[in-house]
Each structure stands twice: as C-alpha cells, then as structure tokens.
N, C-alpha and C positions, 0 to 999 in steps of 0.2 A: 470129236465132240468137244464143244466149248465148255468152259467151267460153268456158265449159266445153264446150259442144257443138262449137264450132270447134276447140278444143284436142284434144278426143277424136277428131274427124274427121281432124285433122292427124296425130295419133299413129297412127291406123289406116292412113293413107296411107303414112307412113314404114315401118311394119311390112310392108305389102304390097310396097313398092318393094324393101326389103331381101330379102324372101322371093323375089321375082322375080329377084333377082341371086344366088341360091344360098345365102343365109344361113339358118341355123336361127335363128328369131326368135320372141319372145313379148312381148306387151304386158302390163303390170301395170295393169289399168284402175283408175282412181280411186286411184292410188298417193297416199298421204298421207291420204286420208279413209277408206279402207276398212280400214285397219289401223293399229296403233300403230307398226309397223315402218316404217322408212324404206326405200322401194324405188325403183329407177329407173323411168322410164316404159317403157323398152324394154330387153330383153336380147337381144343378137345375137351369134352365133358363126359363124366361118368358118375351117375348117381349123386349129383350135387357137388362133385369135385370138378373144378374147371382149371384148365391149364392153357396159358399163353406160351407157345413154344417157338423158339428160334432154332431152326434146323441147320446144321453145318456138316459138311462131309469133306474128306480128304483121302488121298491115296496112301498117306502114311506120314506126311509132313505135319508138324504141329498146326493146329487151327488157331488163328488169331481172330478175335472179335473186337471191333471198335467199341471203346467205352461208351460213346454216345448211343450206339445201337443197344447196348445193355440198359442204359438209362431209359431209352424209349420203350423197351420191352417192359421194364419194371413199372413205368408210368402207366402204360396200357393195362398191364395185369392188375395193378392196384385199383384203377378206376373201373375195371370190368368185374372185379371180384374173383380174379383168377390167380393162380400161382405161376410165377415166372419159371420157365424151364429152358435149359439149353440141351438140345438133343444132338449128339454127335455120332457120326458113323465113319469109320475108317474102312477102306477096301478090305474085303474078306473078313469083316467083323460085323457084329450086330450093332443095334442102336444102344447108346448109353445116355443117361439123363443126369443133369446137374442143376441145382439151383445156382443162379449166378454168383451168390456169395461163396460157393464152394470152389470157384475157379481161381487160378493163379492170376494176379494182377501185375502187369509189367510196370516198369518205372514210368513209362509213357501213358499209363492209365488204360491200357487195353487189356483184354483177357486172353488167356492162352490155355489150350487143352492139348496135351501130348497124348499119343496113342496109348502109352503105358499107363498114364493117369486115368484115361477112360476105362481101360480094362481093369485096373486095380481098384479104382475109387468110385467109378460111376455106377449109377443104378442101372442094372441091365434091363432091357426091354421087358423081359418076363416079370421082373419085380415091379416095374412101373405099371403094368396093366393088371396086377393082382388087386 
C-alpha cells in the first residue's frame, strides 16, 4: 500500500469517526493536487464550532509538516471562520489533535510531531468531540 493510499484511508477513517460523533464533515480528496487552491484535508462542524483539519499519519516515525502547508491551513481557516487543527494518528494509536501553534517548529520552518508528543500533549479524539 502506497503512502498516499494509507493517507487517504486514514482521512476517510477520521471523517467517519467525526460523522459518528455528530459532526457535519466533509473530506477534500487529493487536496493540494486536485486544485491550485490550498484546502484542508477535512472540514468539520459541530454546533457552530468549525474546524479546518490537516490529517497526518505515521507508522511511528515523527511526522513533519511543511511550513507552507501550515500557512495555507491557517489562511483557509481564518477566511472560513474555522479553527486550524492538525490531526495525527500513529499506528495502533488513536487520533490526537493540535493547534498548529502547539507544534514544534524546526530550524527550517517545518513542523514536527513525535509519537510521544502526540500521546502526552495532544488532545485525544474523545476530548475533541466532547
């Protein structure tokens, strides 16, 4: 299974879990390659709270997110009236959520999430949907 297939499957999993928990939710498939516009992976809303979500997954290695991708997410979220969220999932773990400002920024301007950071500092899925 390619990384893209796994990422697509994880995005669909997140969408389904949010839907099961009462969110109005949609996925922007192939965001980044299907259009010139910068779109988040997932848009979710619940009782007036809107989230623009960039979903990332890993087998266990740290997740790196390009700084420009975070800038585009924040731009979209601000203009849409949503809160920027990074949702991460490591194999055999649940989803964890971060605002981009909570992530470690590398010297090169990219963002990083380690598995330990997600588990210890991330907002678990159950807290996100409350």
